[in-house]
C-alpha positions in Angstrom: 118.7 69.3 105.9 120.0 69.0 109.4 120.5 71.8 111.9 123.8 71.7 113.8 125.4 73.7 116.6 126.4 77.1 115.2 130.1 76.4 115.9 129.9 73.3 113.6 128.3 75.1 110.7 130.6 76.4 108.1 129.4 79.1 105.8 130.7 79.3 102.2 131.3 82.6 100.4 131.2 86.3 101.3 128.6 87.6 103.8 126.1 89.9 102.1 123.0 90.5 104.3 121.6 89.5 107.7 117.8 89.0 107.8 116.3 89.5 111.3 112.8 89.1 112.6 112.1 92.6 114.0 111.5 95.6 111.7 113.9 98.4 112.1 113.0 101.2 109.7 109.2 101.2 110.1 109.1 101.9 113.9 111.7 104.7 113.5 109.8 106.3 110.7 106.5 106.1 112.7 108.2 107.6 115.7 109.5 110.5 113.6 106.0 111.0 112.0 104.5 111.0 115.5 106.9 113.7 116.6 106.0 115.8 113.6 102.3 115.3 114.4 102.9 116.8 117.8 103.8 120.0 116.2 100.5 120.3 114.4 98.0 122.6 116.3 95.2 120.1 116.0 94.2 117.9 119.0 93.2 114.7 117.0 96.4 114.9 115.1 98.4 115.3 118.3 96.7 112.3 119.8 97.5 110.3 116.7 101.1 111.4 117.0 101.3 110.2 120.6 99.8 106.9 119.5 102.5 106.6 116.7 105.3 107.4 119.2 103.9 104.9 121.7 103.6 102.1 119.1 107.1 102.7 117.7 108.5 102.7 121.2 106.7 99.5 122.1 108.0 97.7 118.9 111.5 98.9 119.5 111.5 98.0 123.2 109.3 94.9 123.5 109.4 93.0 120.2 112.2 90.5 120.5 114.7 90.5 117.6 116.6 87.5 116.4 118.4 86.3 113.3 116.4 84.4 110.8 119.0 84.0 108.1 122.2 85.3 106.7 122.8 85.5 102.9 126.2 84.8 101.5 127.2 85.0 97.8 127.3 81.1 97.6 124.4 80.1 99.9 122.2 80.9 102.9 122.6 80.3 106.5 119.3 79.5 108.2 119.0 79.6 111.9 117.0 76.9 113.6 116.1 78.7 116.9 115.7 82.2 118.1 118.9 82.1 120.1 120.9 81.3 117.0 122.4 78.2 118.7 121.7 76.0 115.7 121.9 76.6 112.0 122.4 75.0 108.6 124.1 76.3 105.5 122.3 75.7 102.2 124.4 76.2 99.1 122.5 77.8 96.1 122.9 74.6 94.1 120.6 72.8 96.7 117.9 75.4 96.3 115.2 74.5 93.8 112.9 77.5 94.4 112.4 80.4 96.8 109.6 82.9 97.5 108.7 85.8 99.6 105.0 86.3 100.5 103.0 88.6 102.8 101.0 86.3 105.0 99.1 86.7 108.3 100.3 90.3 108.9 104.0 89.5 108.4 106.2 88.3 105.6 107.2 84.8 105.0 110.4 83.6 103.2 110.1 80.1 101.8 112.9 78.0 100.4 112.2 74.7 98.6 115.2 72.4 98.3 116.1 70.0 95.5 114.9 67.0 97.6 111.4 68.6 97.9 111.6 69.7 101.5 110.5 73.3 102.4 111.8 75.7 104.9 109.6 78.6 106.0 110.9 81.6 108.0 108.9 84.6 109.2 110.3 88.0 109.3 109.4 91.7 109.0 112.5 92.3 106.9 111.6 89.9 104.1 111.9 92.7 101.6 115.7 92.8 102.2 115.8 89.0 101.6 113.8 89.4 98.4 116.1 92.1 97.0 119.3 90.1 97.8 118.0 86.7 96.7 116.5 88.3 93.5 119.9 89.7 92.6 121.6 86.3 93.2 119.0 83.7 92.3 116.4 85.4 90.1 116.1 82.3 88.0 114.9 80.3 91.0 112.2 82.6 92.3 108.8 81.1 92.4 107.1 83.9 90.3 109.9 83.7 87.7 109.5 79.9 87.4 105.7 80.3 87.1 106.1 82.8 84.3 108.4 80.3 82.4 105.8 77.6 82.9 103.0 79.8 81.7 105.0 80.6 78.5 105.4 76.9 77.7 101.7 76.2 78.2 99.5 76.2 75.0 97.0 79.0 74.8 93.4 77.9 74.9 90.1 79.8 74.9 88.1 79.9 78.1 85.0 77.6 78.2 82.7 80.7 78.2 84.2 81.9 74.9 83.9 78.4 73.4 80.3 78.2 74.4 79.6 81.6 72.9 81.3 80.6 69.7 79.3 77.4 69.6 76.0 79.3 70.0 77.0 81.5 67.0 77.9 78.4 65.0 81.5 79.2 64.5 83.1 77.1 67.2 84.1 73.4 67.0 
């Protein structure tokens, strides 16, 4: 997979969803909750409300937002840098597996390609990516593939159960 100048990358399909780095809903909800807390006639609750407002303002004002990926109905556009100067388009056929995990205080979107290479993107909006990719590529999600593998595997008794049965004289 090679990143190219954004003007050279051609996306295929209809645009569905943009996934950015910075969260948008959570700071707004925290700010509203902080404003509501200011109305409570309790000093500790009011102090907590001021804290919520300050934190939501700090996130909205100082956390830099940038595009991580765009999801189309035929593939994903992954941006190579925070300024969205470089990108690559990956058609769904080239994706072997994808996953969304919570890791180190933020969410990680991982895409494994057919050639075995992996792309990892960090975003606080990974839930949007999960919902959209799950709708389009459910059969390639890591947990779905793991469940299919588990169904193929033969069932066996754990070693502790086998040992117990051997002690009773019923195991082989």
